[in-house]
Structures are given as structure tokens and as C-alpha cells.
PDB file of N, CA, C and O in Angstrom:
ATOM      1  N   MET A   1       0.613 -16.402  16.391  1.00  0.00           N
ATOM      2  CA  MET A   1       1.336 -15.775  15.314  1.00  0.00           C
ATOM      3  C   MET A   1       0.347 -15.376  14.211  1.00  0.00           C
ATOM      4  O   MET A   1      -0.587 -16.118  13.908  1.00  0.00           O
ATOM      5  N   ILE A   2       0.561 -14.218  13.627  1.00  0.00           N
ATOM      6  CA  ILE A   2      -0.323 -13.718  12.573  1.00  0.00           C
ATOM      7  C   ILE A   2      -0.013 -14.446  11.266  1.00  0.00           C
ATOM      8  O   ILE A   2       1.146 -14.580  10.875  1.00  0.00           O
ATOM      9  N   ASN A   3      -1.073 -14.916  10.595  1.00  0.00           N
ATOM     10  CA  ASN A   3      -0.936 -15.709   9.378  1.00  0.00           C
ATOM     11  C   ASN A   3      -1.124 -14.825   8.141  1.00  0.00           C
ATOM     12  O   ASN A   3      -2.194 -14.823   7.532  1.00  0.00           O
ATOM     13  N   ILE A   4      -0.084 -14.076   7.774  1.00  0.00           N
ATOM     14  CA  ILE A   4      -0.144 -13.216   6.586  1.00  0.00           C
ATOM     15  C   ILE A   4       0.051 -14.084   5.353  1.00  0.00           C
ATOM     16  O   ILE A   4       0.997 -14.868   5.283  1.00  0.00           O
ATOM     17  N   THR A   5      -0.849 -13.941   4.376  1.00  0.00           N
ATOM     18  CA  THR A   5      -0.757 -14.742   3.157  1.00  0.00           C
ATOM     19  C   THR A   5      -0.188 -13.969   1.973  1.00  0.00           C
ATOM     20  O   THR A   5       0.442 -14.561   1.096  1.00  0.00           O
ATOM     21  N   ASP A   6      -0.402 -12.649   1.935  1.00  0.00           N
ATOM     22  CA  ASP A   6       0.060 -11.842   0.801  1.00  0.00           C
ATOM     23  C   ASP A   6       0.266 -10.397   1.222  1.00  0.00           C
ATOM     24  O   ASP A   6      -0.278  -9.940   2.227  1.00  0.00           O
ATOM     25  N   LEU A   7       1.054  -9.694   0.439  1.00  0.00           N
ATOM     26  CA  LEU A   7       1.166  -8.248   0.540  1.00  0.00           C
ATOM     27  C   LEU A   7       0.209  -7.679  -0.502  1.00  0.00           C
ATOM     28  O   LEU A   7       0.347  -7.990  -1.685  1.00  0.00           O
ATOM     29  N   ARG A   8      -0.752  -6.856  -0.099  1.00  0.00           N
ATOM     30  CA  ARG A   8      -1.787  -6.384  -1.021  1.00  0.00           C
ATOM     31  C   ARG A   8      -1.693  -4.914  -1.380  1.00  0.00           C
ATOM     32  O   ARG A   8      -2.300  -4.470  -2.354  1.00  0.00           O
ATOM     33  N   GLY A   9      -0.937  -4.160  -0.601  1.00  0.00           N
ATOM     34  CA  GLY A   9      -0.847  -2.750  -0.926  1.00  0.00           C
ATOM     35  C   GLY A   9       0.254  -2.061  -0.154  1.00  0.00           C
ATOM     36  O   GLY A   9       0.656  -2.495   0.925  1.00  0.00           O
ATOM     37  N   LEU A  10       0.725  -0.982  -0.731  1.00  0.00           N
ATOM     38  CA  LEU A  10       1.781  -0.195  -0.125  1.00  0.00           C
ATOM     39  C   LEU A  10       1.542   1.256  -0.512  1.00  0.00           C
ATOM     40  O   LEU A  10       1.347   1.565  -1.688  1.00  0.00           O
ATOM     41  N   VAL A  11       1.556   2.146   0.472  1.00  0.00           N
ATOM     42  CA  VAL A  11       1.459   3.576   0.197  1.00  0.00           C
ATOM     43  C   VAL A  11       2.776   4.200   0.632  1.00  0.00           C
ATOM     44  O   VAL A  11       3.172   4.114   1.794  1.00  0.00           O
ATOM     45  N   LEU A  12       3.445   4.830  -0.330  1.00  0.00           N
ATOM     46  CA  LEU A  12       4.746   5.440  -0.090  1.00  0.00           C
ATOM     47  C   LEU A  12       4.624   6.952   0.029  1.00  0.00           C
ATOM     48  O   LEU A  12       3.820   7.576  -0.664  1.00  0.00           O
ATOM     49  N   LYS A  13       5.427   7.534   0.912  1.00  0.00           N
ATOM     50  CA  LYS A  13       5.527   8.987   1.010  1.00  0.00           C
ATOM     51  C   LYS A  13       6.553   9.439  -0.026  1.00  0.00           C
ATOM     52  O   LYS A  13       7.615   8.833  -0.165  1.00  0.00           O
ATOM     53  N   SER A  14       6.229  10.500  -0.745  1.00  0.00           N
ATOM     54  CA  SER A  14       7.125  10.985  -1.789  1.00  0.00           C
ATOM     55  C   SER A  14       7.317  12.492  -1.666  1.00  0.00           C
ATOM     56  O   SER A  14       6.374  13.231  -1.385  1.00  0.00           O
ATOM     57  N   THR A  15       8.546  12.932  -1.878  1.00  0.00           N
ATOM     58  CA  THR A  15       8.831  14.364  -1.870  1.00  0.00           C
ATOM     59  C   THR A  15       8.590  14.987  -3.242  1.00  0.00           C
ATOM     60  O   THR A  15       8.520  16.209  -3.370  1.00  0.00           O
ATOM     61  N   LYS A  16       8.463  14.147  -4.266  1.00  0.00           N
ATOM     62  CA  LYS A  16       8.258  14.624  -5.642  1.00  0.00           C
ATOM     63  C   LYS A  16       7.211  13.745  -6.320  1.00  0.00           C
ATOM     64  O   LYS A  16       7.547  12.845  -7.089  1.00  0.00           O
ATOM     65  N   ILE A  17       5.950  14.012  -6.030  1.00  0.00           N
ATOM     66  CA  ILE A  17       4.851  13.170  -6.524  1.00  0.00           C
ATOM     67  C   ILE A  17       4.849  13.059  -8.046  1.00  0.00           C
ATOM     68  O   ILE A  17       4.753  11.953  -8.578  1.00  0.00           O
ATOM     69  N   GLU A  18       4.953  14.172  -8.750  1.00  0.00           N
ATOM     70  CA  GLU A  18       4.850  14.132 -10.216  1.00  0.00           C
ATOM     71  C   GLU A  18       5.948  13.270 -10.838  1.00  0.00           C
ATOM     72  O   GLU A  18       5.685  12.511 -11.771  1.00  0.00           O
ATOM     73  N   GLU A  19       7.168  13.381 -10.331  1.00  0.00           N
ATOM     74  CA  GLU A  19       8.262  12.546 -10.839  1.00  0.00           C
ATOM     75  C   GLU A  19       8.031  11.074 -10.501  1.00  0.00           C
ATOM     76  O   GLU A  19       8.313  10.196 -11.316  1.00  0.00           O
ATOM     77  N   ALA A  20       7.523  10.808  -9.313  1.00  0.00           N
ATOM     78  CA  ALA A  20       7.257   9.428  -8.906  1.00  0.00           C
ATOM     79  C   ALA A  20       6.156   8.808  -9.760  1.00  0.00           C
ATOM     80  O   ALA A  20       6.262   7.648 -10.158  1.00  0.00           O
ATOM     81  N   VAL A  21       5.100   9.572 -10.046  1.00  0.00           N
ATOM     82  CA  VAL A  21       4.015   9.075 -10.902  1.00  0.00           C
ATOM     83  C   VAL A  21       4.568   8.708 -12.270  1.00  0.00           C
ATOM     84  O   VAL A  21       4.259   7.642 -12.801  1.00  0.00           O
ATOM     85  N   GLU A  22       5.377   9.578 -12.838  1.00  0.00           N
ATOM     86  CA  GLU A  22       5.967   9.307 -14.149  1.00  0.00           C
ATOM     87  C   GLU A  22       6.821   8.033 -14.108  1.00  0.00           C
ATOM     88  O   GLU A  22       6.770   7.223 -15.034  1.00  0.00           O
ATOM     89  N   PHE A  23       7.593   7.857 -13.052  1.00  0.00           N
ATOM     90  CA  PHE A  23       8.435   6.670 -12.895  1.00  0.00           C
ATOM     91  C   PHE A  23       7.601   5.393 -12.890  1.00  0.00           C
ATOM     92  O   PHE A  23       7.898   4.456 -13.631  1.00  0.00           O
ATOM     93  N   TYR A  24       6.561   5.350 -12.058  1.00  0.00           N
ATOM     94  CA  TYR A  24       5.769   4.124 -11.936  1.00  0.00           C
ATOM     95  C   TYR A  24       4.903   3.864 -13.167  1.00  0.00           C
ATOM     96  O   TYR A  24       4.644   2.708 -13.503  1.00  0.00           O
ATOM     97  N   GLU A  25       4.454   4.913 -13.838  1.00  0.00           N
ATOM     98  CA  GLU A  25       3.667   4.711 -15.059  1.00  0.00           C
ATOM     99  C   GLU A  25       4.550   4.304 -16.232  1.00  0.00           C
ATOM    100  O   GLU A  25       4.263   3.325 -16.920  1.00  0.00           O
ATOM    101  N   ASN A  26       5.615   5.050 -16.458  1.00  0.00           N
ATOM    102  CA  ASN A  26       6.414   4.861 -17.666  1.00  0.00           C
ATOM    103  C   ASN A  26       7.469   3.765 -17.560  1.00  0.00           C
ATOM    104  O   ASN A  26       7.686   3.036 -18.528  1.00  0.00           O
ATOM    105  N   LEU A  27       8.126   3.630 -16.419  1.00  0.00           N
ATOM    106  CA  LEU A  27       9.178   2.621 -16.300  1.00  0.00           C
ATOM    107  C   LEU A  27       8.668   1.287 -15.771  1.00  0.00           C
ATOM    108  O   LEU A  27       9.138   0.232 -16.195  1.00  0.00           O
ATOM    109  N   TRP A  28       7.719   1.327 -14.856  1.00  0.00           N
ATOM    110  CA  TRP A  28       7.174   0.088 -14.305  1.00  0.00           C
ATOM    111  C   TRP A  28       5.926  -0.362 -15.052  1.00  0.00           C
ATOM    112  O   TRP A  28       5.533  -1.524 -14.939  1.00  0.00           O
ATOM    113  N   GLY A  29       5.299   0.518 -15.803  1.00  0.00           N
ATOM    114  CA  GLY A  29       4.105   0.166 -16.566  1.00  0.00           C
ATOM    115  C   GLY A  29       2.847   0.005 -15.732  1.00  0.00           C
ATOM    116  O   GLY A  29       1.913  -0.679 -16.151  1.00  0.00           O
ATOM    117  N   LEU A  30       2.805   0.629 -14.548  1.00  0.00           N
ATOM    118  CA  LEU A  30       1.606   0.530 -13.712  1.00  0.00           C
ATOM    119  C   LEU A  30       0.512   1.456 -14.227  1.00  0.00           C
ATOM    120  O   LEU A  30       0.788   2.520 -14.781  1.00  0.00           O
ATOM    121  N   LYS A  31      -0.716   1.036 -14.036  1.00  0.00           N
ATOM    122  CA  LYS A  31      -1.881   1.795 -14.496  1.00  0.00           C
ATOM    123  C   LYS A  31      -2.411   2.653 -13.346  1.00  0.00           C
ATOM    124  O   LYS A  31      -2.722   2.139 -12.272  1.00  0.00           O
ATOM    125  N   THR A  32      -2.510   3.965 -13.580  1.00  0.00           N
ATOM    126  CA  THR A  32      -3.070   4.858 -12.566  1.00  0.00           C
ATOM    127  C   THR A  32      -4.563   4.602 -12.458  1.00  0.00           C
ATOM    128  O   THR A  32      -5.278   4.640 -13.459  1.00  0.00           O
ATOM    129  N   ILE A  33      -5.036   4.340 -11.238  1.00  0.00           N
ATOM    130  CA  ILE A  33      -6.466   4.107 -11.049  1.00  0.00           C
ATOM    131  C   ILE A  33      -7.147   5.264 -10.337  1.00  0.00           C
ATOM    132  O   ILE A  33      -8.374   5.356 -10.338  1.00  0.00           O
ATOM    133  N   ASP A  34      -6.358   6.154  -9.725  1.00  0.00           N
ATOM    134  CA  ASP A  34      -6.939   7.325  -9.074  1.00  0.00           C
ATOM    135  C   ASP A  34      -5.827   8.315  -8.761  1.00  0.00           C
ATOM    136  O   ASP A  34      -4.698   7.925  -8.467  1.00  0.00           O
ATOM    137  N   SER A  35      -6.158   9.601  -8.829  1.00  0.00           N
ATOM    138  CA  SER A  35      -5.193  10.635  -8.451  1.00  0.00           C
ATOM    139  C   SER A  35      -5.949  11.898  -8.073  1.00  0.00           C
ATOM    140  O   SER A  35      -7.099  12.094  -8.466  1.00  0.00           O
ATOM    141  N   TRP A  36      -5.291  12.740  -7.314  1.00  0.00           N
ATOM    142  CA  TRP A  36      -5.890  13.991  -6.867  1.00  0.00           C
ATOM    143  C   TRP A  36      -4.969  15.141  -7.199  1.00  0.00           C
ATOM    144  O   TRP A  36      -4.134  15.518  -6.377  1.00  0.00           O
ATOM    145  N   GLN A  37      -5.098  15.703  -8.371  1.00  0.00           N
ATOM    146  CA  GLN A  37      -4.419  16.925  -8.815  1.00  0.00           C
ATOM    147  C   GLN A  37      -2.972  17.017  -8.347  1.00  0.00           C
ATOM    148  O   GLN A  37      -2.574  18.036  -7.784  1.00  0.00           O
ATOM    149  N   GLY A  38      -2.199  15.999  -8.564  1.00  0.00           N
ATOM    150  CA  GLY A  38      -0.790  16.014  -8.195  1.00  0.00           C
ATOM    151  C   GLY A  38      -0.526  15.830  -6.714  1.00  0.00           C
ATOM    152  O   GLY A  38       0.624  15.846  -6.276  1.00  0.00           O
ATOM    153  N   ASP A  39      -1.599  15.653  -5.933  1.00  0.00           N
ATOM    154  CA  ASP A  39      -1.458  15.491  -4.492  1.00  0.00           C
ATOM    155  C   ASP A  39      -1.149  14.053  -4.096  1.00  0.00           C
ATOM    156  O   ASP A  39      -0.336  13.817  -3.202  1.00  0.00           O
ATOM    157  N   SER A  40      -1.779  13.109  -4.744  1.00  0.00           N
ATOM    158  CA  SER A  40      -1.542  11.698  -4.470  1.00  0.00           C
ATOM    159  C   SER A  40      -1.985  10.890  -5.679  1.00  0.00           C
ATOM    160  O   SER A  40      -2.731  11.377  -6.528  1.00  0.00           O
ATOM    161  N   ALA A  41      -1.521   9.659  -5.746  1.00  0.00           N
ATOM    162  CA  ALA A  41      -1.865   8.798  -6.877  1.00  0.00           C
ATOM    163  C   ALA A  41      -1.884   7.353  -6.410  1.00  0.00           C
ATOM    164  O   ALA A  41      -1.163   6.966  -5.491  1.00  0.00           O
ATOM    165  N   PHE A  42      -2.732   6.561  -7.070  1.00  0.00           N
ATOM    166  CA  PHE A  42      -2.827   5.138  -6.756  1.00  0.00           C
ATOM    167  C   PHE A  42      -2.754   4.349  -8.050  1.00  0.00           C
ATOM    168  O   PHE A  42      -3.363   4.717  -9.055  1.00  0.00           O
ATOM    169  N   PHE A  43      -2.002   3.258  -8.011  1.00  0.00           N
ATOM    170  CA  PHE A  43      -1.752   2.428  -9.188  1.00  0.00           C
ATOM    171  C   PHE A  43      -2.173   0.997  -8.914  1.00  0.00           C
ATOM    172  O   PHE A  43      -2.121   0.519  -7.781  1.00  0.00           O
ATOM    173  N   GLU A  44      -2.595   0.321  -9.983  1.00  0.00           N
ATOM    174  CA  GLU A  44      -2.929  -1.096  -9.894  1.00  0.00           C
ATOM    175  C   GLU A  44      -1.781  -1.886 -10.504  1.00  0.00           C
ATOM    176  O   GLU A  44      -1.328  -1.581 -11.608  1.00  0.00           O
ATOM    177  N   ALA A  45      -1.315  -2.895  -9.789  1.00  0.00           N
ATOM    178  CA  ALA A  45      -0.240  -3.739 -10.305  1.00  0.00           C
ATOM    179  C   ALA A  45      -0.780  -4.673 -11.385  1.00  0.00           C
ATOM    180  O   ALA A  45      -1.993  -4.809 -11.550  1.00  0.00           O
ATOM    181  N   THR A  46       0.121  -5.307 -12.109  1.00  0.00           N
ATOM    182  CA  THR A  46      -0.273  -6.111 -13.260  1.00  0.00           C
ATOM    183  C   THR A  46      -0.398  -7.604 -12.981  1.00  0.00           C
ATOM    184  O   THR A  46      -0.781  -8.358 -13.875  1.00  0.00           O
ATOM    185  N   GLY A  47      -0.089  -8.049 -11.778  1.00  0.00           N
ATOM    186  CA  GLY A  47      -0.133  -9.477 -11.464  1.00  0.00           C
ATOM    187  C   GLY A  47      -1.533 -10.011 -11.236  1.00  0.00           C
ATOM    188  O   GLY A  47      -2.509  -9.262 -11.269  1.00  0.00           O
ATOM    189  N   ASP A  48      -1.624 -11.318 -11.004  1.00  0.00           N
ATOM    190  CA  ASP A  48      -2.908 -11.977 -10.770  1.00  0.00           C
ATOM    191  C   ASP A  48      -3.530 -11.590  -9.433  1.00  0.00           C
ATOM    192  O   ASP A  48      -4.751 -11.481  -9.326  1.00  0.00           O
ATOM    193  N   GLU A  49      -2.711 -11.384  -8.431  1.00  0.00           N
ATOM    194  CA  GLU A  49      -3.203 -10.996  -7.111  1.00  0.00           C
ATOM    195  C   GLU A  49      -3.395  -9.487  -7.073  1.00  0.00           C
ATOM    196  O   GLU A  49      -2.594  -8.738  -7.631  1.00  0.00           O
ATOM    197  N   GLY A  50      -4.453  -9.048  -6.419  1.00  0.00           N
ATOM    198  CA  GLY A  50      -4.698  -7.612  -6.323  1.00  0.00           C
ATOM    199  C   GLY A  50      -3.629  -6.908  -5.501  1.00  0.00           C
ATOM    200  O   GLY A  50      -3.348  -7.305  -4.370  1.00  0.00           O
ATOM    201  N   PHE A  51      -3.037  -5.871  -6.063  1.00  0.00           N
ATOM    202  CA  PHE A  51      -2.043  -5.081  -5.346  1.00  0.00           C
ATOM    203  C   PHE A  51      -2.203  -3.631  -5.760  1.00  0.00           C
ATOM    204  O   PHE A  51      -2.289  -3.323  -6.949  1.00  0.00           O
ATOM    205  N   ILE A  52      -2.243  -2.736  -4.774  1.00  0.00           N
ATOM    206  CA  ILE A  52      -2.370  -1.312  -5.033  1.00  0.00           C
ATOM    207  C   ILE A  52      -1.137  -0.608  -4.476  1.00  0.00           C
ATOM    208  O   ILE A  52      -0.760  -0.816  -3.322  1.00  0.00           O
ATOM    209  N   LEU A  53      -0.514   0.226  -5.304  1.00  0.00           N
ATOM    210  CA  LEU A  53       0.585   1.078  -4.869  1.00  0.00           C
ATOM    211  C   LEU A  53       0.068   2.503  -4.815  1.00  0.00           C
ATOM    212  O   LEU A  53      -0.520   2.992  -5.779  1.00  0.00           O
ATOM    213  N   GLY A  54       0.283   3.161  -3.702  1.00  0.00           N
ATOM    214  CA  GLY A  54      -0.135   4.550  -3.562  1.00  0.00           C
ATOM    215  C   GLY A  54       1.048   5.453  -3.289  1.00  0.00           C
ATOM    216  O   GLY A  54       2.060   5.028  -2.732  1.00  0.00           O
ATOM    217  N   LEU A  55       0.905   6.711  -3.693  1.00  0.00           N
ATOM    218  CA  LEU A  55       1.905   7.738  -3.417  1.00  0.00           C
ATOM    219  C   LEU A  55       1.209   8.922  -2.768  1.00  0.00           C
ATOM    220  O   LEU A  55       0.179   9.385  -3.257  1.00  0.00           O
ATOM    221  N   VAL A  56       1.763   9.407  -1.677  1.00  0.00           N
ATOM    222  CA  VAL A  56       1.220  10.588  -1.005  1.00  0.00           C
ATOM    223  C   VAL A  56       2.366  11.570  -0.760  1.00  0.00           C
ATOM    224  O   VAL A  56       3.510  11.156  -0.574  1.00  0.00           O
ATOM    225  N   PRO A  57       2.061  12.871  -0.758  1.00  0.00           N
ATOM    226  CA  PRO A  57       3.111  13.860  -0.556  1.00  0.00           C
ATOM    227  C   PRO A  57       3.584  13.915   0.894  1.00  0.00           C
ATOM    228  O   PRO A  57       2.804  13.725   1.828  1.00  0.00           O
ATOM    229  N   ASP A  58       4.872  14.176   1.056  1.00  0.00           N
ATOM    230  CA  ASP A  58       5.435  14.352   2.392  1.00  0.00           C
ATOM    231  C   ASP A  58       6.781  15.052   2.237  1.00  0.00           C
ATOM    232  O   ASP A  58       7.343  15.099   1.143  1.00  0.00           O
ATOM    233  N   ASN A  59       7.283  15.586   3.321  1.00  0.00           N
ATOM    234  CA  ASN A  59       8.595  16.237   3.308  1.00  0.00           C
ATOM    235  C   ASN A  59       9.736  15.227   3.307  1.00  0.00           C
ATOM    236  O   ASN A  59      10.876  15.575   2.998  1.00  0.00           O
ATOM    237  N   GLN A  60       9.434  13.979   3.650  1.00  0.00           N
ATOM    238  CA  GLN A  60      10.428  12.908   3.662  1.00  0.00           C
ATOM    239  C   GLN A  60       9.881  11.702   2.916  1.00  0.00           C
ATOM    240  O   GLN A  60       8.672  11.476   2.885  1.00  0.00           O
ATOM    241  N   ARG A  61      10.780  10.930   2.315  1.00  0.00           N
ATOM    242  CA  ARG A  61      10.362   9.672   1.708  1.00  0.00           C
ATOM    243  C   ARG A  61      10.184   8.638   2.803  1.00  0.00           C
ATOM    244  O   ARG A  61      10.883   8.675   3.816  1.00  0.00           O
ATOM    245  N   GLY A  62       9.254   7.713   2.606  1.00  0.00           N
ATOM    246  CA  GLY A  62       9.041   6.667   3.595  1.00  0.00           C
ATOM    247  C   GLY A  62       7.803   5.853   3.277  1.00  0.00           C
ATOM    248  O   GLY A  62       7.226   5.977   2.197  1.00  0.00           O
ATOM    249  N   ILE A  63       7.403   5.028   4.216  1.00  0.00           N
ATOM    250  CA  ILE A  63       6.221   4.179   4.063  1.00  0.00           C
ATOM    251  C   ILE A  63       5.092   4.761   4.895  1.00  0.00           C
ATOM    252  O   ILE A  63       5.252   5.006   6.091  1.00  0.00           O
ATOM    253  N   GLU A  64       3.960   4.978   4.263  1.00  0.00           N
ATOM    254  CA  GLU A  64       2.757   5.481   4.935  1.00  0.00           C
ATOM    255  C   GLU A  64       1.905   4.320   5.447  1.00  0.00           C
ATOM    256  O   GLU A  64       1.460   4.328   6.595  1.00  0.00           O
ATOM    257  N   THR A  65       1.679   3.320   4.586  1.00  0.00           N
ATOM    258  CA  THR A  65       0.777   2.218   4.908  1.00  0.00           C
ATOM    259  C   THR A  65       1.252   0.936   4.232  1.00  0.00           C
ATOM    260  O   THR A  65       1.745   0.969   3.104  1.00  0.00           O
ATOM    261  N   ILE A  66       1.105  -0.184   4.918  1.00  0.00           N
ATOM    262  CA  ILE A  66       1.325  -1.506   4.326  1.00  0.00           C
ATOM    263  C   ILE A  66       0.029  -2.286   4.522  1.00  0.00           C
ATOM    264  O   ILE A  66      -0.522  -2.318   5.622  1.00  0.00           O
ATOM    265  N   ARG A  67      -0.455  -2.916   3.447  1.00  0.00           N
ATOM    266  CA  ARG A  67      -1.681  -3.719   3.535  1.00  0.00           C
ATOM    267  C   ARG A  67      -1.340  -5.188   3.285  1.00  0.00           C
ATOM    268  O   ARG A  67      -0.720  -5.545   2.284  1.00  0.00           O
ATOM    269  N   PHE A  68      -1.767  -6.022   4.230  1.00  0.00           N
ATOM    270  CA  PHE A  68      -1.535  -7.458   4.136  1.00  0.00           C
ATOM    271  C   PHE A  68      -2.857  -8.183   3.926  1.00  0.00           C
ATOM    272  O   PHE A  68      -3.921  -7.667   4.266  1.00  0.00           O
ATOM    273  N   ALA A  69      -2.779  -9.375   3.365  1.00  0.00           N
ATOM    274  CA  ALA A  69      -3.944 -10.260   3.275  1.00  0.00           C
ATOM    275  C   ALA A  69      -3.775 -11.366   4.310  1.00  0.00           C
ATOM    276  O   ALA A  69      -2.668 -11.837   4.574  1.00  0.00           O
ATOM    277  N   LEU A  70      -4.891 -11.760   4.878  1.00  0.00           N
ATOM    278  CA  LEU A  70      -4.912 -12.869   5.826  1.00  0.00           C
ATOM    279  C   LEU A  70      -5.759 -13.983   5.235  1.00  0.00           C
ATOM    280  O   LEU A  70      -6.527 -13.755   4.300  1.00  0.00           O
ATOM    281  N   GLY A  71      -5.623 -15.186   5.777  1.00  0.00           N
ATOM    282  CA  GLY A  71      -6.265 -16.359   5.199  1.00  0.00           C
ATOM    283  C   GLY A  71      -7.776 -16.405   5.287  1.00  0.00           C
ATOM    284  O   GLY A  71      -8.421 -17.000   4.423  1.00  0.00           O
ATOM    285  N   SER A  72      -8.363 -15.790   6.315  1.00  0.00           N
ATOM    286  CA  SER A  72      -9.813 -15.894   6.508  1.00  0.00           C
ATOM    287  C   SER A  72     -10.294 -14.752   7.402  1.00  0.00           C
ATOM    288  O   SER A  72      -9.482 -14.076   8.033  1.00  0.00           O
ATOM    289  N   PRO A  73     -11.605 -14.536   7.459  1.00  0.00           N
ATOM    290  CA  PRO A  73     -12.136 -13.534   8.395  1.00  0.00           C
ATOM    291  C   PRO A  73     -11.760 -13.842   9.847  1.00  0.00           C
ATOM    292  O   PRO A  73     -11.537 -12.930  10.643  1.00  0.00           O
ATOM    293  N   GLU A  74     -11.692 -15.110  10.180  1.00  0.00           N
ATOM    294  CA  GLU A  74     -11.298 -15.500  11.531  1.00  0.00           C
ATOM    295  C   GLU A  74      -9.850 -15.090  11.814  1.00  0.00           C
ATOM    296  O   GLU A  74      -9.520 -14.676  12.926  1.00  0.00           O
ATOM    297  N   ASP A  75      -8.987 -15.209  10.794  1.00  0.00           N
ATOM    298  CA  ASP A  75      -7.593 -14.779  10.949  1.00  0.00           C
ATOM    299  C   ASP A  75      -7.505 -13.280  11.219  1.00  0.00           C
ATOM    300  O   ASP A  75      -6.639 -12.831  11.970  1.00  0.00           O
ATOM    301  N   VAL A  76      -8.402 -12.507  10.607  1.00  0.00           N
ATOM    302  CA  VAL A  76      -8.434 -11.058  10.857  1.00  0.00           C
ATOM    303  C   VAL A  76      -8.768 -10.798  12.324  1.00  0.00           C
ATOM    304  O   VAL A  76      -8.093 -10.014  12.991  1.00  0.00           O
ATOM    305  N   ASP A  77      -9.806 -11.455  12.819  1.00  0.00           N
ATOM    306  CA  ASP A  77     -10.211 -11.278  14.219  1.00  0.00           C
ATOM    307  C   ASP A  77      -9.105 -11.702  15.183  1.00  0.00           C
ATOM    308  O   ASP A  77      -8.814 -10.997  16.149  1.00  0.00           O
ATOM    309  N   THR A  78      -8.492 -12.850  14.919  1.00  0.00           N
ATOM    310  CA  THR A  78      -7.420 -13.359  15.774  1.00  0.00           C
ATOM    311  C   THR A  78      -6.217 -12.417  15.749  1.00  0.00           C
ATOM    312  O   THR A  78      -5.627 -12.126  16.789  1.00  0.00           O
ATOM    313  N   SER A  79      -5.860 -11.947  14.559  1.00  0.00           N
ATOM    314  CA  SER A  79      -4.719 -11.041  14.424  1.00  0.00           C
ATOM    315  C   SER A  79      -4.967  -9.730  15.153  1.00  0.00           C
ATOM    316  O   SER A  79      -4.077  -9.203  15.821  1.00  0.00           O
ATOM    317  N   PHE A  80      -6.185  -9.204  15.022  1.00  0.00           N
ATOM    318  CA  PHE A  80      -6.540  -7.970  15.729  1.00  0.00           C
ATOM    319  C   PHE A  80      -6.380  -8.158  17.233  1.00  0.00           C
ATOM    320  O   PHE A  80      -5.799  -7.313  17.914  1.00  0.00           O
ATOM    321  N   ALA A  81      -6.894  -9.264  17.741  1.00  0.00           N
ATOM    322  CA  ALA A  81      -6.800  -9.539  19.178  1.00  0.00           C
ATOM    323  C   ALA A  81      -5.338  -9.667  19.622  1.00  0.00           C
ATOM    324  O   ALA A  81      -4.966  -9.157  20.679  1.00  0.00           O
ATOM    325  N   GLU A  82      -4.510 -10.345  18.821  1.00  0.00           N
ATOM    326  CA  GLU A  82      -3.095 -10.506  19.158  1.00  0.00           C
ATOM    327  C   GLU A  82      -2.372  -9.162  19.171  1.00  0.00           C
ATOM    328  O   GLU A  82      -1.587  -8.880  20.077  1.00  0.00           O
ATOM    329  N   LEU A  83      -2.641  -8.334  18.158  1.00  0.00           N
ATOM    330  CA  LEU A  83      -1.995  -7.022  18.098  1.00  0.00           C
ATOM    331  C   LEU A  83      -2.432  -6.133  19.255  1.00  0.00           C
ATOM    332  O   LEU A  83      -1.615  -5.439  19.861  1.00  0.00           O
ATOM    333  N   LYS A  84      -3.714  -6.161  19.550  1.00  0.00           N
ATOM    334  CA  LYS A  84      -4.240  -5.354  20.659  1.00  0.00           C
ATOM    335  C   LYS A  84      -3.615  -5.798  21.987  1.00  0.00           C
ATOM    336  O   LYS A  84      -3.212  -4.964  22.798  1.00  0.00           O
ATOM    337  N   ALA A  85      -3.538  -7.099  22.199  1.00  0.00           N
ATOM    338  CA  ALA A  85      -2.966  -7.634  23.439  1.00  0.00           C
ATOM    339  C   ALA A  85      -1.480  -7.294  23.580  1.00  0.00           C
ATOM    340  O   ALA A  85      -0.971  -7.169  24.693  1.00  0.00           O
ATOM    341  N   SER A  86      -0.793  -7.146  22.451  1.00  0.00           N
ATOM    342  CA  SER A  86       0.641  -6.844  22.500  1.00  0.00           C
ATOM    343  C   SER A  86       0.920  -5.356  22.697  1.00  0.00           C
ATOM    344  O   SER A  86       2.069  -4.950  22.871  1.00  0.00           O
ATOM    345  N   GLY A  87      -0.146  -4.543  22.668  1.00  0.00           N
ATOM    346  CA  GLY A  87       0.024  -3.108  22.863  1.00  0.00           C
ATOM    347  C   GLY A  87       0.311  -2.333  21.590  1.00  0.00           C
ATOM    348  O   GLY A  87       0.591  -1.136  21.654  1.00  0.00           O
ATOM    349  N   GLN A  88       0.249  -2.982  20.438  1.00  0.00           N
ATOM    350  CA  GLN A  88       0.485  -2.301  19.162  1.00  0.00           C
ATOM    351  C   GLN A  88      -0.654  -1.348  18.844  1.00  0.00           C
ATOM    352  O   GLN A  88      -1.807  -1.603  19.191  1.00  0.00           O
ATOM    353  N   LYS A  89      -0.319  -0.249  18.180  1.00  0.00           N
ATOM    354  CA  LYS A  89      -1.339   0.737  17.778  1.00  0.00           C
ATOM    355  C   LYS A  89      -1.356   0.880  16.287  1.00  0.00           C
ATOM    356  O   LYS A  89      -2.143   1.660  15.751  1.00  0.00           O
TER     357      LYS A  89
END
């Protein structure tokens, strides 16, 4: 079993990047750490643990990427082997 310790990042697909950026900056108070001319944006969360929220353009809303933390480098290797053996891509 994979030993996930934390959720470290999430990249969401957005149909309206500029409105989404305004929402996360102004209502959630997230700090923009990078953006590309209205094409995508990345925010740093305010908690003690590192967390990055990203927004990328798409025709549909959804999840692009989820980033997890594992307990150790060995857990990364073991998890990779388990996922590969299960046929996950």
C-alpha cells in the first residue's frame, strides 16, 4: 500500500483563468508565485506545509495534476514499483 503523508499540490483546469485567479487571490488570500500572461497561474498556500495550487486553461473544468508527499525516498521507490506493477500510467 502506498504511504501518502500529505497533499502537496493541485493543478486545476479552468475555463476562465482570469476570473479564477481573482477568486483565489482576493477571496482565498493566496499569493501568486508565477503566471504566464493569463495562460496559467500558480499560488502558494498559507499553511505550514508546502502546498501549490495551479490553474491551467482548458475547455472543461477538472483536475490536471495531484501532487502527494511520501514519507521517505524509499517510499517513493516502493510506490513507483507498486504503481508500475499494477499497470497504472
